[in-house]
Backbone as CSV, one residue per row, in Angstrom:
resi,resn,N_x,N_y,N_z,CA_x,CA_y,CA_z,C_x,C_y,C_z
1,VAL,3.073,10.564,-14.994,2.928,9.454,-14.077,1.903,9.736,-12.993
2,GLN,1.000,8.779,-12.844,0.028,8.940,-11.898,-0.450,7.622,-11.260
3,LEU,-0.578,7.730,-9.885,-1.041,6.633,-9.141,-2.453,7.039,-8.496
4,GLN,-3.313,6.218,-8.782,-4.751,6.530,-8.272,-5.221,5.510,-7.306
5,ALA,-5.358,5.841,-6.070,-5.744,4.881,-5.019,-7.240,4.983,-4.880
6,SER,-7.883,3.905,-4.553,-9.380,3.756,-4.298,-9.678,2.612,-3.314
7,GLY,-10.981,2.597,-2.961,-11.326,1.498,-2.109,-11.537,1.900,-0.568
8,GLY,-11.119,2.942,-0.193,-11.238,3.423,1.154,-12.703,3.597,1.557
9,GLY,-13.022,3.575,2.822,-14.372,3.816,3.278,-14.561,3.620,4.732
10,LEU,-15.745,3.481,5.208,-16.054,3.230,6.605,-16.337,1.737,6.803
11,VAL,-15.734,1.170,7.879,-15.966,-0.134,8.137,-15.928,-0.367,9.676
12,GLN,-16.737,-1.449,10.048,-16.679,-1.654,11.570,-15.402,-2.439,11.952
13,THR,-15.134,-2.421,13.204,-14.023,-3.240,13.716,-14.262,-4.702,13.448
14,GLY,-13.225,-5.235,12.911,-13.216,-6.643,12.418,-13.582,-6.845,10.904
15,GLY,-13.933,-5.812,10.398,-14.371,-5.811,8.960,-13.176,-5.811,8.023
16,SER,-13.541,-5.792,6.739,-12.534,-5.875,5.646,-12.735,-4.787,4.687
17,LEU,-11.603,-4.373,3.998,-11.541,-3.496,2.860,-10.519,-3.895,1.943
18,ARG,-10.625,-3.612,0.692,-9.624,-3.893,-0.282,-9.331,-2.610,-1.039
19,LEU,-8.087,-2.067,-0.881,-7.639,-0.910,-1.567,-6.982,-1.317,-2.760
20,SER,-7.102,-0.435,-3.820,-6.527,-0.617,-5.135,-5.885,0.564,-5.592
21,CYS,-4.714,0.347,-6.247,-3.928,1.584,-6.738,-3.574,1.198,-8.218
22,ALA,-4.105,1.995,-9.100,-3.815,1.927,-10.487,-2.835,2.968,-10.952
23,ALA,-1.872,2.531,-11.711,-0.735,3.334,-12.145,-0.905,3.656,-13.604
24,SER,-0.503,4.808,-14.022,-0.642,5.131,-15.397,0.470,6.001,-15.787
25,GLY,0.813,6.058,-17.049,1.900,6.942,-17.412,3.187,6.188,-17.888
26,ARG,3.382,5.096,-17.127,4.495,4.265,-17.334,4.284,2.895,-16.759
27,THR,5.097,1.943,-17.053,4.998,0.594,-16.444,5.884,0.633,-15.247
28,PHE,5.338,-0.047,-14.111,6.124,-0.060,-12.945,6.409,-1.599,-12.593
29,SER,6.371,-2.396,-13.623,6.765,-3.812,-13.354,8.107,-4.033,-12.820
30,PRO,9.108,-3.288,-13.130,10.466,-3.481,-12.596,10.681,-3.155,-11.244
31,TYR,9.726,-2.514,-10.585,9.967,-1.802,-9.351,9.058,-2.306,-8.208
32,PRO,9.711,-2.203,-6.925,8.828,-2.464,-5.833,7.739,-1.499,-5.523
33,MET,6.622,-1.971,-5.076,5.564,-0.995,-4.800,5.007,-1.232,-3.381
34,GLY,4.506,-0.206,-2.789,4.156,-0.305,-1.348,2.980,0.459,-1.046
35,TRP,2.502,0.267,0.165,1.343,1.027,0.843,1.895,1.590,2.100
36,PHE,1.510,2.797,2.316,1.854,3.583,3.633,0.545,4.180,4.141
37,ARG,0.555,4.546,5.406,-0.735,5.232,5.914,-0.244,6.431,6.849
38,GLN,-1.086,7.268,6.943,-0.829,8.318,7.896,-2.163,8.816,8.589
39,ALA,-2.093,8.749,9.974,-3.261,9.189,10.779,-2.996,10.665,11.057
40,PRO,-4.006,11.318,11.469,-3.858,12.771,11.856,-2.901,12.930,12.941
41,GLY,-1.893,13.874,12.816,-0.949,14.147,13.869,0.173,13.245,13.906
42,LYS,0.184,12.188,13.069,1.339,11.114,13.070,2.079,11.141,11.762
43,GLU,3.215,10.525,11.823,4.006,10.435,10.588,3.534,9.356,9.721
44,ARG,3.819,9.409,8.495,3.467,8.336,7.634,4.239,7.131,7.901
45,GLU,3.528,6.075,7.846,4.275,4.772,8.332,4.019,3.648,7.336
46,PHE,4.908,2.841,7.239,4.939,1.708,6.338,3.827,0.654,6.693
47,VAL,3.235,0.166,5.701,2.149,-0.817,5.835,2.479,-2.175,5.154
48,ALA,2.956,-2.090,3.926,3.121,-3.255,3.093,3.935,-2.831,1.921
49,ALA,4.663,-3.845,1.379,5.435,-3.624,0.086,5.604,-4.885,-0.487
50,ILE,5.816,-4.933,-1.834,5.991,-6.127,-2.635,7.100,-5.955,-3.474
51,ARG,7.845,-7.046,-3.718,9.079,-7.024,-4.671,8.625,-6.813,-6.119
52,TRP,9.506,-6.409,-6.883,9.121,-6.029,-8.228,8.587,-7.272,-9.012
53,ASP,8.879,-8.476,-8.617,8.452,-9.694,-9.366,7.212,-10.318,-8.563
54,GLY,6.825,-9.720,-7.483,5.771,-10.245,-6.637,6.135,-11.529,-5.828
55,SER,7.470,-11.814,-5.845,7.830,-13.086,-5.140,8.044,-12.934,-3.618
56,ARG,8.060,-11.684,-3.172,8.197,-11.439,-1.743,7.449,-10.277,-1.285
57,THR,7.066,-10.338,0.023,6.294,-9.182,0.493,6.956,-8.815,1.975
58,ASN,6.519,-7.579,2.409,7.081,-7.266,3.661,5.973,-6.471,4.455
59,TYR,5.844,-6.710,5.664,4.743,-6.102,6.477,5.361,-5.746,7.863
60,PRO,4.948,-4.746,8.447,5.309,-4.458,9.875,4.424,-5.393,10.810
61,ASP,4.835,-5.634,12.008,4.164,-6.535,12.873,2.767,-6.030,13.175
62,SER,2.520,-4.754,12.995,1.134,-4.238,13.426,-0.017,-4.678,12.396
63,VAL,0.465,-5.163,11.128,-0.531,-5.578,10.262,-0.386,-7.041,9.769
64,LYS,0.866,-7.494,10.111,1.126,-8.838,9.601,0.039,-9.954,10.081
65,GLY,-0.266,-10.757,8.983,-1.349,-11.647,9.163,-2.713,-11.143,8.954
66,ARG,-2.842,-9.842,8.859,-4.130,-9.186,8.510,-4.248,-8.579,7.230
67,PHE,-3.137,-8.038,6.742,-3.088,-7.339,5.413,-2.292,-8.217,4.477
68,THR,-2.741,-8.161,3.186,-1.961,-8.750,2.102,-1.920,-7.846,0.872
69,ILE,-0.659,-7.729,0.465,-0.473,-6.830,-0.748,-0.219,-7.855,-1.938
70,SER,-0.772,-7.397,-3.033,-0.584,-8.115,-4.318,-0.485,-7.148,-5.411
71,ARG,0.090,-7.618,-6.519,0.284,-6.817,-7.654,-0.178,-7.472,-8.872
72,ASP,-0.656,-6.840,-9.876,-0.962,-7.319,-11.111,-0.407,-6.480,-12.241
73,ASP,0.800,-6.835,-12.765,1.467,-6.014,-13.675,0.845,-5.920,-15.076
74,THR,-0.011,-6.851,-15.349,-0.788,-6.828,-16.621,-1.688,-5.562,-16.538
75,LYS,-2.062,-5.240,-15.316,-3.027,-4.134,-15.238,-2.372,-2.942,-14.655
76,ASN,-1.081,-3.107,-14.341,-0.308,-1.936,-13.756,-0.965,-1.474,-12.440
77,LYS,-1.251,-2.379,-11.501,-1.895,-2.060,-10.329,-1.347,-2.958,-9.131
78,VAL,-1.593,-2.370,-7.947,-1.259,-2.950,-6.664,-2.379,-2.982,-5.766
79,ASP,-2.721,-3.994,-5.046,-3.903,-4.023,-4.083,-3.407,-4.246,-2.753
80,LEU,-4.226,-3.840,-1.784,-4.064,-4.269,-0.437,-5.331,-4.652,0.208
81,GLN,-5.329,-5.995,0.619,-6.438,-6.540,1.221,-6.283,-6.515,2.783
82,MET,-7.308,-5.833,3.342,-7.168,-5.577,4.796,-8.301,-6.270,5.491
83,ASN,-7.929,-7.237,6.397,-8.877,-7.972,7.203,-8.697,-7.694,8.634
84,SER,-9.795,-8.072,9.356,-9.730,-7.850,10.852,-9.330,-6.456,11.200
85,LEU,-9.927,-5.595,10.654,-9.453,-4.122,10.836,-9.878,-3.707,12.308
86,LYS,-8.920,-2.890,12.792,-9.007,-2.289,14.103,-9.038,-0.809,14.028
87,PRO,-9.621,-0.144,15.073,-9.620,1.258,15.048,-8.256,1.993,14.874
88,GLU,-7.294,1.290,15.291,-5.866,1.846,15.067,-5.454,1.854,13.617
89,ASP,-6.186,1.132,12.786,-5.843,1.103,11.307,-6.456,2.294,10.693
90,ALA,-7.287,3.165,11.193,-7.892,4.192,10.564,-6.731,5.227,10.261
91,ALA,-6.776,5.592,8.927,-5.738,6.565,8.438,-6.028,6.859,6.961
92,THR,-5.293,7.763,6.409,-5.308,7.872,4.868,-4.191,6.939,4.457
93,TYR,-4.549,6.187,3.578,-3.620,5.137,2.876,-3.137,5.602,1.534
94,TYR,-1.806,5.473,1.480,-1.194,5.954,0.141,-0.429,4.760,-0.453
95,CYS,-0.579,4.728,-1.772,0.241,3.747,-2.555,1.491,4.441,-3.029
96,ALA,2.563,3.722,-3.366,3.721,4.344,-3.872,4.627,3.298,-4.648
97,VAL,5.375,3.806,-5.436,6.310,2.902,-6.253,7.727,3.459,-5.999
98,SER,8.588,2.521,-5.984,10.032,2.885,-5.686,10.822,2.695,-7.066
99,THR,10.978,3.800,-7.825,11.734,3.593,-9.044,13.254,3.659,-8.939
100,LYS,13.670,3.931,-7.506,15.034,3.981,-7.299,15.643,2.484,-7.376
101,TYR,14.841,1.488,-7.288,15.434,0.077,-7.155,14.842,-0.773,-8.139
102,GLY,15.112,-0.706,-9.340,14.636,-1.539,-10.355,15.274,-2.903,-10.215
103,PHE,14.369,-3.884,-10.214,14.820,-5.422,-10.135,15.630,-5.723,-8.913
104,ALA,15.316,-4.921,-7.899,15.993,-5.163,-6.667,15.629,-6.432,-5.931
105,ASN,16.600,-7.064,-5.197,16.267,-8.271,-4.563,15.517,-7.916,-3.145
106,TRP,15.691,-6.724,-2.695,15.203,-6.318,-1.400,13.915,-5.456,-1.510
107,ILE,13.231,-5.233,-0.471,11.967,-4.491,-0.525,12.123,-3.260,0.382
108,PRO,12.067,-2.066,-0.242,12.166,-0.825,0.685,10.985,-0.654,1.548
109,THR,11.224,-0.047,2.637,10.151,0.183,3.656,10.026,1.556,4.238
110,VAL,10.976,2.507,3.670,10.891,3.760,4.247,10.380,4.718,3.215
111,THR,9.790,5.883,3.530,9.154,6.675,2.601,10.117,7.334,1.530
112,ASP,11.395,7.606,2.094,12.319,8.193,1.169,12.758,7.382,0.022
113,ASP,12.577,6.084,0.186,12.836,5.184,-0.994,11.790,5.174,-2.121
114,TYR,10.737,5.748,-1.851,9.638,5.797,-2.795,9.554,7.099,-3.522
115,THR,9.333,7.051,-4.853,9.483,8.154,-5.734,8.150,8.767,-6.272
116,TYR,7.107,7.838,-6.507,5.835,8.298,-6.858,4.864,7.895,-5.827
117,TRP,3.894,8.790,-5.613,2.839,8.574,-4.644,1.437,8.816,-5.205
118,GLY,0.477,8.045,-4.675,-0.971,8.283,-4.986,-1.388,9.425,-4.121
119,GLN,-2.705,9.683,-4.321,-3.350,10.836,-3.616,-3.841,10.453,-2.248
120,GLY,-3.922,9.166,-1.921,-4.392,8.734,-0.675,-6.012,8.436,-0.714
121,THR,-6.273,7.469,0.036,-7.736,7.128,0.332,-7.925,6.816,1.741
122,GLN,-9.018,7.415,2.140,-9.300,7.415,3.663,-9.993,6.096,4.104
123,VAL,-9.377,5.592,5.129,-10.079,4.381,5.832,-10.450,4.701,7.194
124,THR,-11.745,4.474,7.503,-12.225,4.838,8.870,-12.761,3.538,9.482
125,VAL,-12.406,3.291,10.705,-12.832,1.977,11.385,-13.605,2.452,12.666
126,SER,-14.863,2.020,12.703,-15.691,2.287,13.860,-15.562,1.256,14.847
127,SER,-15.597,1.679,16.079,-15.464,0.599,17.262,-16.781,0.189,17.704
């Protein structure tokens, strides 16, 4: 099982990036998927998650209205569209899947609920 994140890079404040995470080794369509980020010296924090069927999403207030998570189960991938980026969004971004909660009605938002993680992709925002 492997999650491969891509799409990170350097962007100016106010710019946009689209992160993508491709899963291989098994299908993740029954499970919620999410994105987290970790800045140097800080704990990994929740950024976005999507229900197994794509019908609901969850975001913290810090990114709500600017970030959008989506999934394409035909391609076994999850994307994160990030708009209006701020310097405080700079971090390494990780995708993850929560195989603990197949077909769950709710969306997990803590790291311990996620079982597989990608390797991370770096996002840098210049001011």
